C-alpha positions, -999 to +999 in steps of 0.1 A: -265-064-502-244-043-526-207-047-533-203-011-520-217-022-486-195-052-485-165-030-493-174-006-465-174-035-440-140-047-453-126-012-452-137-007-416-118-039-407-088-030-428-085+006-415-081-009-380-058-037-391-081-063-376-078-089-404-048-104-386-072-115-358-098-130-382-097-167-388-125-190-399-129-205-364-132-172-346-154-157-372-177-187-371-179-183-333-187-146-337-215-154-362-230-178-337-226-154-308-243-126-327-270-149-339-276-159-302-279-122-294-305-119-322-324-148-307-322-132-273-345-104-285-373-130-287-366-147-254-396-148-231-417-130-258-445-156-255-468-154-284-453-120-295-429-134-321-430-103-342-416-080-314-423-048-333-413-028-303-378-044-305-373-036-341-342-015-335-325-042-315-333-068-342-318-045-368-286-040-348-281-077-341-289-088-376-264-063-389-238-078-366-245-113-380-243-100-416-211-081-410-194-112-396-207-133-425-191-108-449-158-111-430-160-149-430-166-150-467-137-127-473-113-147-451-124-179-468-122-164-503-159-169-510-180-148-532-212-141-512-234-136-543-221-168-558-226-190-527-261-176-521-271-182-557-258-218-555-278-223-523-310-210-540-305-235-568-300-264-544-330-253-523-351-251-555-342-287-563-349-299-528-381-279-524-400-278-557-429-254-555-454-281-565-444-303-535-433-277-509-459-249-513-478-244-480-458-272-463-434-270-434-421-305-441-384-311-446-373-319-482-369-356-474-405-358-462-421-342-492 
């Protein structure tokens, strides 16, 4: 995600003066609610876990989740690139390729 895209999300919020309504708790709730709507796309899908026919709905709900994540990071003063890079480093340490490749085991089971 580019900084330009992040700025567009923040501008949308700021143009409407909605930042006053955004706090970490409510944004966390919103992320969870939108993630549940994304999960709902797959409800009762049986073995069809790809749901190619529902791609537009997946795109819409995933965008909602990402937008709320941008807003949450902004309100908490977090740099999205920095926190994702830090998480990648931690995951690389937890899941070294030589132990984790082709395995669905959790890091403490490797």
